[in-house]
N, CA, C and O atoms as CSV, one atom per row, in Angstrom:
chain,resi,resn,atom,element,x,y,z
A,1,MET,N,N,22.012,-2.251,12.025
A,1,MET,CA,C,21.603,-3.138,10.953
A,1,MET,C,C,21.958,-4.591,11.289
A,1,MET,O,O,21.206,-5.508,10.958
A,2,MET,N,N,23.088,-4.796,11.939
A,2,MET,CA,C,23.507,-6.159,12.293
A,2,MET,C,C,22.485,-6.815,13.217
A,2,MET,O,O,22.143,-7.985,13.043
A,3,SER,N,N,22.002,-6.061,14.193
A,3,SER,CA,C,21.021,-6.640,15.114
A,3,SER,C,C,19.695,-6.910,14.394
A,3,SER,O,O,18.979,-7.850,14.739
A,4,GLU,N,N,19.377,-6.093,13.407
A,4,GLU,CA,C,18.150,-6.319,12.633
A,4,GLU,C,C,18.260,-7.594,11.787
A,4,GLU,O,O,17.284,-8.327,11.630
A,5,ILE,N,N,19.440,-7.848,11.251
A,5,ILE,CA,C,19.673,-9.089,10.490
A,5,ILE,C,C,19.522,-10.289,11.415
A,5,ILE,O,O,18.863,-11.269,11.067
A,6,LYS,N,N,20.132,-10.209,12.589
A,6,LYS,CA,C,20.022,-11.325,13.538
A,6,LYS,C,C,18.580,-11.533,13.980
A,6,LYS,O,O,18.135,-12.671,14.128
A,7,SER,N,N,17.852,-10.456,14.190
A,7,SER,CA,C,16.444,-10.560,14.585
A,7,SER,C,C,15.617,-11.221,13.477
A,7,SER,O,O,14.767,-12.068,13.752
A,8,LEU,N,N,15.865,-10.837,12.248
A,8,LEU,CA,C,15.167,-11.448,11.114
A,8,LEU,C,C,15.426,-12.949,11.065
A,8,LEU,O,O,14.500,-13.739,10.881
A,9,LEU,N,N,16.684,-13.339,11.230
A,9,LEU,CA,C,17.019,-14.765,11.185
A,9,LEU,C,C,16.490,-15.505,12.406
A,9,LEU,O,O,16.204,-16.699,12.323
A,10,ARG,N,N,16.356,-14.831,13.519
A,10,ARG,CA,C,15.746,-15.449,14.698
A,10,ARG,C,C,14.279,-15.792,14.394
A,10,ARG,O,O,13.776,-16.835,14.811
A,11,ASP,N,N,13.613,-14.904,13.668
A,11,ASP,CA,C,12.211,-15.113,13.324
A,11,ASP,C,C,12.006,-16.105,12.187
A,11,ASP,O,O,11.060,-16.892,12.212
A,12,LYS,N,N,12.883,-16.073,11.194
A,12,LYS,CA,C,12.674,-16.845,9.963
A,12,LYS,C,C,13.522,-18.114,9.865
A,12,LYS,O,O,13.315,-18.907,8.947
A,13,ASP,N,N,14.448,-18.325,10.761
A,13,ASP,CA,C,15.335,-19.499,10.766
A,13,ASP,C,C,16.486,-19.372,9.775
A,13,ASP,O,O,17.586,-18.964,10.146
A,14,ARG,N,N,16.235,-19.723,8.511
A,14,ARG,CA,C,17.287,-19.728,7.494
A,14,ARG,C,C,16.809,-18.980,6.253
A,14,ARG,O,O,15.699,-19.195,5.766
A,15,LEU,N,N,17.680,-18.090,5.750
A,15,LEU,CA,C,17.341,-17.317,4.559
A,15,LEU,C,C,18.559,-17.193,3.655
A,15,LEU,O,O,19.700,-17.241,4.116
A,16,THR,N,N,18.300,-17.033,2.368
A,16,THR,CA,C,19.391,-16.778,1.430
A,16,THR,C,C,19.741,-15.291,1.461
A,16,THR,O,O,19.003,-14.471,2.007
A,17,LEU,N,N,20.879,-14.972,0.865
A,17,LEU,CA,C,21.288,-13.579,0.731
A,17,LEU,C,C,20.196,-12.780,0.018
A,17,LEU,O,O,19.862,-11.676,0.448
A,18,ARG,N,N,19.645,-13.314,-1.048
A,18,ARG,CA,C,18.610,-12.609,-1.795
A,18,ARG,C,C,17.379,-12.347,-0.921
A,18,ARG,O,O,16.808,-11.258,-0.981
A,19,GLN,N,N,16.967,-13.318,-0.120
A,19,GLN,CA,C,15.799,-13.136,0.746
A,19,GLN,C,C,16.046,-12.063,1.805
A,19,GLN,O,O,15.162,-11.261,2.106
A,20,ILE,N,N,17.240,-12.057,2.359
A,20,ILE,CA,C,17.586,-11.043,3.368
A,20,ILE,C,C,17.611,-9.662,2.726
A,20,ILE,O,O,17.060,-8.706,3.272
A,21,ALA,N,N,18.254,-9.561,1.563
A,21,ALA,CA,C,18.328,-8.276,0.865
A,21,ALA,C,C,16.930,-7.777,0.496
A,21,ALA,O,O,16.632,-6.591,0.633
A,22,ARG,N,N,16.096,-8.670,0.040
A,22,ARG,CA,C,14.724,-8.285,-0.334
A,22,ARG,C,C,13.962,-7.763,0.892
A,22,ARG,O,O,13.225,-6.781,0.803
A,23,HIS,N,N,14.150,-8.427,2.025
A,23,HIS,CA,C,13.461,-7.991,3.246
A,23,HIS,C,C,13.832,-6.548,3.598
A,23,HIS,O,O,12.970,-5.755,3.979
A,24,PHE,N,N,15.114,-6.214,3.469
A,24,PHE,CA,C,15.583,-4.876,3.827
A,24,PHE,C,C,15.529,-3.899,2.651
A,24,PHE,O,O,15.957,-2.751,2.770
A,25,GLU,N,N,15.000,-4.364,1.515
A,25,GLU,CA,C,14.896,-3.537,0.311
A,25,GLU,C,C,16.252,-2.946,-0.065
A,25,GLU,O,O,16.378,-1.749,-0.321
A,26,MET,N,N,17.259,-3.814,-0.091
A,26,MET,CA,C,18.620,-3.422,-0.446
A,26,MET,C,C,19.164,-4.402,-1.478
A,26,MET,O,O,18.629,-5.496,-1.661
A,27,ALA,N,N,20.219,-3.998,-2.136
A,27,ALA,CA,C,20.884,-4.880,-3.086
A,27,ALA,C,C,21.646,-5.961,-2.320
A,27,ALA,O,O,22.192,-5.682,-1.253
A,28,PRO,N,N,21.695,-7.185,-2.842
A,28,PRO,CA,C,22.468,-8.240,-2.179
A,28,PRO,C,C,23.917,-7.831,-1.921
A,28,PRO,O,O,24.497,-8.201,-0.900
A,29,GLU,N,N,24.497,-7.072,-2.842
A,29,GLU,CA,C,25.893,-6.628,-2.693
A,29,GLU,C,C,26.074,-5.704,-1.487
A,29,GLU,O,O,27.176,-5.611,-0.946
A,30,ALA,N,N,25.018,-5.028,-1.062
A,30,ALA,CA,C,25.100,-4.144,0.100
A,30,ALA,C,C,24.975,-4.921,1.412
A,30,ALA,O,O,25.535,-4.515,2.430
A,31,ILE,N,N,24.253,-6.017,1.390
A,31,ILE,CA,C,24.021,-6.831,2.594
A,31,ILE,C,C,25.159,-7.830,2.819
A,31,ILE,O,O,25.506,-8.137,3.960
A,32,GLU,N,N,25.727,-8.325,1.744
A,32,GLU,CA,C,26.720,-9.403,1.837
A,32,GLU,C,C,27.898,-9.097,2.774
A,32,GLU,O,O,28.275,-9.979,3.546
A,33,PRO,N,N,28.501,-7.900,2.751
A,33,PRO,CA,C,29.606,-7.631,3.686
A,33,PRO,C,C,29.190,-7.733,5.158
A,33,PRO,O,O,29.977,-8.169,5.999
A,34,MET,N,N,27.959,-7.333,5.464
A,34,MET,CA,C,27.473,-7.425,6.844
A,34,MET,C,C,27.299,-8.887,7.252
A,34,MET,O,O,27.627,-9.268,8.376
A,35,LEU,N,N,26.784,-9.694,6.340
A,35,LEU,CA,C,26.629,-11.126,6.628
A,35,LEU,C,C,27.986,-11.781,6.823
A,35,LEU,O,O,28.162,-12.603,7.723
A,36,LYS,N,N,28.946,-11.416,5.977
A,36,LYS,CA,C,30.295,-11.980,6.103
A,36,LYS,C,C,30.903,-11.623,7.466
A,36,LYS,O,O,31.524,-12.464,8.115
A,37,LEU,N,N,30.720,-10.389,7.882
A,37,LEU,CA,C,31.239,-9.962,9.183
A,37,LEU,C,C,30.595,-10.765,10.314
A,37,LEU,O,O,31.285,-11.197,11.237
A,38,LEU,N,N,29.288,-10.966,10.249
A,38,LEU,CA,C,28.594,-11.748,11.276
A,38,LEU,C,C,29.038,-13.213,11.264
A,38,LEU,O,O,29.126,-13.840,12.320
A,39,VAL,N,N,29.315,-13.755,10.091
A,39,VAL,CA,C,29.841,-15.124,9.993
A,39,VAL,C,C,31.244,-15.173,10.591
A,39,VAL,O,O,31.554,-16.071,11.373
A,40,ASP,N,N,32.097,-14.208,10.224
A,40,ASP,CA,C,33.470,-14.162,10.744
A,40,ASP,C,C,33.508,-14.029,12.263
A,40,ASP,O,O,34.412,-14.558,12.910
A,41,LYS,N,N,32.530,-13.323,12.835
A,41,LYS,CA,C,32.459,-13.160,14.291
A,41,LYS,C,C,31.808,-14.356,14.979
A,41,LYS,O,O,31.760,-14.422,16.207
A,42,GLY,N,N,31.304,-15.307,14.180
A,42,GLY,CA,C,30.681,-16.489,14.752
A,42,GLY,C,C,29.226,-16.312,15.128
A,42,GLY,O,O,28.653,-17.183,15.783
A,43,ARG,N,N,28.609,-15.204,14.729
A,43,ARG,CA,C,27.207,-14.956,15.066
A,43,ARG,C,C,26.242,-15.700,14.138
A,43,ARG,O,O,25.148,-16.097,14.541
A,44,LEU,N,N,26.679,-15.879,12.874
A,44,LEU,CA,C,25.876,-16.588,11.880
A,44,LEU,C,C,26.663,-17.765,11.324
A,44,LEU,O,O,27.892,-17.807,11.390
A,45,ARG,N,N,25.924,-18.713,10.776
A,45,ARG,CA,C,26.505,-19.809,10.003
A,45,ARG,C,C,26.034,-19.650,8.574
A,45,ARG,O,O,24.906,-19.229,8.319
A,46,ALA,N,N,26.909,-19.992,7.649
A,46,ALA,CA,C,26.571,-19.947,6.233
A,46,ALA,C,C,26.707,-21.357,5.676
A,46,ALA,O,O,27.696,-22.043,5.934
A,47,GLU,N,N,25.714,-21.782,4.915
A,47,GLU,CA,C,25.721,-23.120,4.310
A,47,GLU,C,C,25.581,-22.971,2.800
A,47,GLU,O,O,24.581,-22.451,2.304
A,48,ARG,N,N,26.601,-23.438,2.075
A,48,ARG,CA,C,26.564,-23.394,0.615
A,48,ARG,C,C,25.596,-24.450,0.103
A,48,ARG,O,O,25.613,-25.591,0.563
A,49,LEU,N,N,24.762,-24.074,-0.838
A,49,LEU,CA,C,23.780,-24.992,-1.394
A,49,LEU,C,C,24.325,-25.797,-2.567
A,49,LEU,O,O,23.812,-26.874,-2.870
A,50,CYS,N,N,25.341,-25.292,-3.218
A,50,CYS,CA,C,25.863,-25.947,-4.426
A,50,CYS,C,C,27.329,-26.318,-4.292
A,50,CYS,O,O,28.066,-26.250,-5.276
A,51,GLY,N,N,27.761,-26.699,-3.137
A,51,GLY,CA,C,29.158,-27.100,-2.969
A,51,GLY,C,C,30.110,-25.961,-3.270
A,51,GLY,O,O,30.017,-24.894,-2.663
A,52,GLU,N,N,31.020,-26.176,-4.198
A,52,GLU,CA,C,32.033,-25.182,-4.531
A,52,GLU,C,C,31.566,-24.169,-5.575
A,52,GLU,O,O,32.305,-23.238,-5.895
A,53,GLY,N,N,30.399,-24.326,-6.092
A,53,GLY,CA,C,29.895,-23.381,-7.082
A,53,GLY,C,C,28.988,-24.079,-8.067
A,53,GLY,O,O,28.845,-25.301,-8.044
A,54,CYS,N,N,28.391,-23.311,-8.914
A,54,CYS,CA,C,27.453,-23.893,-9.879
A,54,CYS,C,C,28.179,-24.401,-11.113
A,54,CYS,O,O,29.054,-23.744,-11.677
A,55,SER,N,N,27.789,-25.560,-11.491
A,55,SER,CA,C,28.313,-26.163,-12.711
A,55,SER,C,C,27.168,-26.932,-13.355
A,55,SER,O,O,27.078,-28.154,-13.243
A,56,GLY,N,N,26.301,-26.194,-14.026
A,56,GLY,CA,C,25.199,-26.841,-14.709
A,56,GLY,C,C,23.935,-27.015,-13.886
A,56,GLY,O,O,22.973,-27.603,-14.381
A,57,CYS,N,N,23.895,-26.526,-12.642
A,57,CYS,CA,C,22.675,-26.663,-11.850
A,57,CYS,C,C,21.740,-25.499,-12.158
A,57,CYS,O,O,22.054,-24.658,-13.000
A,58,ALA,N,N,20.629,-25.449,-11.501
A,58,ALA,CA,C,19.609,-24.445,-11.806
A,58,ALA,C,C,19.699,-23.189,-10.945
A,58,ALA,O,O,18.792,-22.357,-10.991
A,59,CYS,N,N,20.747,-23.029,-10.174
A,59,CYS,CA,C,20.869,-21.834,-9.326
A,59,CYS,C,C,20.930,-20.581,-10.186
A,59,CYS,O,O,21.662,-20.531,-11.174
A,60,ALA,N,N,20.168,-19.585,-9.810
A,60,ALA,CA,C,20.067,-18.373,-10.618
A,60,ALA,C,C,21.281,-17.462,-10.460
A,60,ALA,O,O,21.762,-16.903,-11.446
A,61,SER,N,N,21.781,-17.305,-9.243
A,61,SER,CA,C,22.908,-16.403,-9.018
A,61,SER,C,C,23.538,-16.675,-7.658
A,61,SER,O,O,23.028,-17.459,-6.859
A,62,LYS,N,N,24.660,-16.006,-7.421
A,62,LYS,CA,C,25.372,-16.146,-6.154
A,62,LYS,C,C,24.473,-15.814,-4.948
A,62,LYS,O,O,24.638,-16.394,-3.875
A,63,ALA,N,N,23.549,-14.906,-5.123
A,63,ALA,CA,C,22.665,-14.484,-4.029
A,63,ALA,C,C,21.718,-15.595,-3.586
A,63,ALA,O,O,21.095,-15.497,-2.529
A,64,ASP,N,N,21.607,-16.655,-4.397
A,64,ASP,CA,C,20.721,-17.772,-4.063
A,64,ASP,C,C,21.477,-19.014,-3.591
A,64,ASP,O,O,20.858,-20.034,-3.289
A,65,LEU,N,N,22.797,-18.940,-3.525
A,65,LEU,CA,C,23.611,-20.126,-3.273
A,65,LEU,C,C,23.930,-20.406,-1.811
A,65,LEU,O,O,24.369,-21.509,-1.485
A,66,THR,N,N,23.724,-19.453,-0.937
A,66,THR,CA,C,24.116,-19.628,0.458
A,66,THR,C,C,22.950,-19.319,1.382
A,66,THR,O,O,22.282,-18.294,1.242
A,67,LEU,N,N,22.718,-20.213,2.321
A,67,LEU,CA,C,21.712,-19.994,3.366
A,67,LEU,C,C,22.428,-19.486,4.611
A,67,LEU,O,O,23.503,-19.973,4.960
A,68,TYR,N,N,21.835,-18.517,5.271
A,68,TYR,CA,C,22.370,-17.970,6.518
A,68,TYR,C,C,21.405,-18.308,7.647
A,68,TYR,O,O,20.187,-18.293,7.471
A,69,GLU,N,N,21.979,-18.615,8.819
A,69,GLU,CA,C,21.179,-18.868,10.006
A,69,GLU,C,C,21.970,-18.442,11.233
A,69,GLU,O,O,23.197,-18.346,11.186
A,70,LEU,N,N,21.271,-18.189,12.324
A,70,LEU,CA,C,21.944,-17.832,13.569
A,70,LEU,C,C,22.790,-18.997,14.045
A,70,LEU,O,O,22.409,-20.158,13.897
A,71,ASN,N,N,23.927,-18.682,14.612
A,71,ASN,CA,C,24.784,-19.689,15.219
A,71,ASN,C,C,24.395,-19.786,16.680
A,71,ASN,O,O,24.809,-18.953,17.486
A,72,ASN,N,N,23.617,-20.778,17.032
A,72,ASN,CA,C,23.116,-20.933,18.400
A,72,ASN,C,C,24.179,-21.432,19.365
A,72,ASN,O,O,23.939,-21.517,20.569
A,73,ASP,N,N,25.362,-21.766,18.836
A,73,ASP,CA,C,26.454,-22.207,19.703
A,73,ASP,C,C,27.072,-21.045,20.461
A,73,ASP,O,O,27.823,-21.256,21.414
A,74,ARG,N,N,26.764,-19.819,20.050
A,74,ARG,CA,C,27.385,-18.642,20.654
A,74,ARG,C,C,26.391,-17.856,21.448
A,74,ARG,O,O,26.740,-16.829,22.030
């Protein structure tokens, strides 16, 4: 599954947790630990869209707050 996530991001560039989960037809909560592991290993980069969290912005949920992309430095 990890290699499939990396392949998806290689093709699509940057995706949110919700977009990745939707692609694999899984719940965001099921995909998130795998993304965290890939980030911790330096394979992916995560970019927060709303700084430290939502405070009055239009973000729908946590699954929409972070963009993931391949870490090309590795």
